N, C-alpha and C positions, 0 to 999 in steps of 0.2 A: 152260678158265678159270671158275671159276664164277663165275654173272654172280646178284649180288644183286640182289632185288626193291628197287624204291625206294619208301623210306616216305614218306607224304606225308603232314607239316606242316600242319597249316591253325593258321595265326597270329592272335591274335585284332587282331580293329579296334581301330585306338587310339583311344579316346574316354571316355565316362561311361556309368555302366548307370542305366536306369530312378532305381534308387533313389536311387542319388548329385546324380540333377538331381533329383529329388523334395526331396528334403534342402538340397540349394543355393538351391531356390527358395523352400522354407519359412524358409530363415536371414536372406535378404533380405526376407522379406515380415516378421520377427519386426523387423530391424532401421531397414524402413520407417518400420510401426504408430510404430516409440521415438520416433524423429527427431521424427513429428507432432504428440507426446504432447507432446514439450519442446518443441517449436515455439509449442503453443497455449497451456503454461506462460509460456514467456517475452512472450508476449506479452498476456497476462492481468496478469503480472507489470509489464510496457511503459504498459498501460494505468492502473494501480493506480498506479505513482511517478506519472507527468502527472497524474492528477486530487491526488495530494497534494500535488504543488508548488503547481498552481491552485490550492489548498486552504488552501495558509500562504500563499499574496498575498492571498491573500482574509483570512484572518483579522489579518495584519498592517493592513493596510486598514480594518476594523471596529475592531479595537483603537482604530489610530487613532484615529480619531475618535472611538469613546470620552471619547477623553484628549483631545482638541483640541478636544470640540465642546464641548458645556451640561450634554452628560450623562454622568454618570459611568458608571464600570465597573457595572454591574447585578451582583449579590451571589447572587442565585437567581431566573434567567431565562429564557427561550427567547424566541426568535424569526427572520424571515425578515433574511435579510443585502440590504438594504436593494440596489439594483441590480441582483442576481446572482438573477437566480430562479431558484427553488428549493433556494438553499439556506438551511443554516439553521445559528443556531446554540443551544446551551443554555451556559448556566452556571453552576455551583455553589460553593458556599461550603465548603473545604477545613478541616480541622483543622491545625492546624501547632502543638505545640507552643517551636520557634524564630520563629516570626514574631510570636506574642504578644509576648515583651520589646522588641520595635522597633515596639509601637504597632502590627502591621499587622496581615495576615490575606490567606490563598490564597484566590484564583478560580479556580478550574479553568473555562476555556474549549473549549469541544467542537465543529467544525464539521463538520457532516454532508452531506454533495454532493448533489445533484440525485436521487433515488428511493433513496435510502437509510433503513433503519429507526432512527428515535432511538433503538429500543431496543438495538440492538446499536453496536457499537466506531464511534466517528469516525472521518474520516478522517485529522481533523488535535486535535491536545490540547495547551492551553499552560496552564499551570501560573505565573497575575500575584500577585506581590507588591505589594497593595494596599494604603493608607491605615487606619484604621479610621476608621468618620465620625467619633468624637466625636475623634480625636486631626487631622482634615482641616484647620478652622482655626487649629489651634499649630503646623502648618506649613507654612503661608503665610507670605512672607515682604511686609509692608504696604513701599512707599518713599511719603514723604508728600514 
């Protein structure tokens, strides 16, 4: 009888190598950083959207005060919004070939949030079609 010597096979333990573990940690770190960056951008956009929504309400009340009150819409002016600390407005006359035949002009109202530089883009801007000052008396109706 021939006896064969037993060969011992060393089986590798089930698991990951150090390289695989480092690669997995690097991949998870990259995903985490990208999620944090995206979350920060989302928060910034959300804050800006809330600020714009507030600005729309403030612009609406400012324009309403110009139309309801004794004040007229200023053609080229600027100032603080009454009752809203830090909010500023600026108006500028815009040229419009389509408004002139109607006896009107376009006034752009720009609104700036507290801390915003008026030299940069406003939070909100609205173009108003306003009767020209020489035609305002002609468009009013007097009932006796």
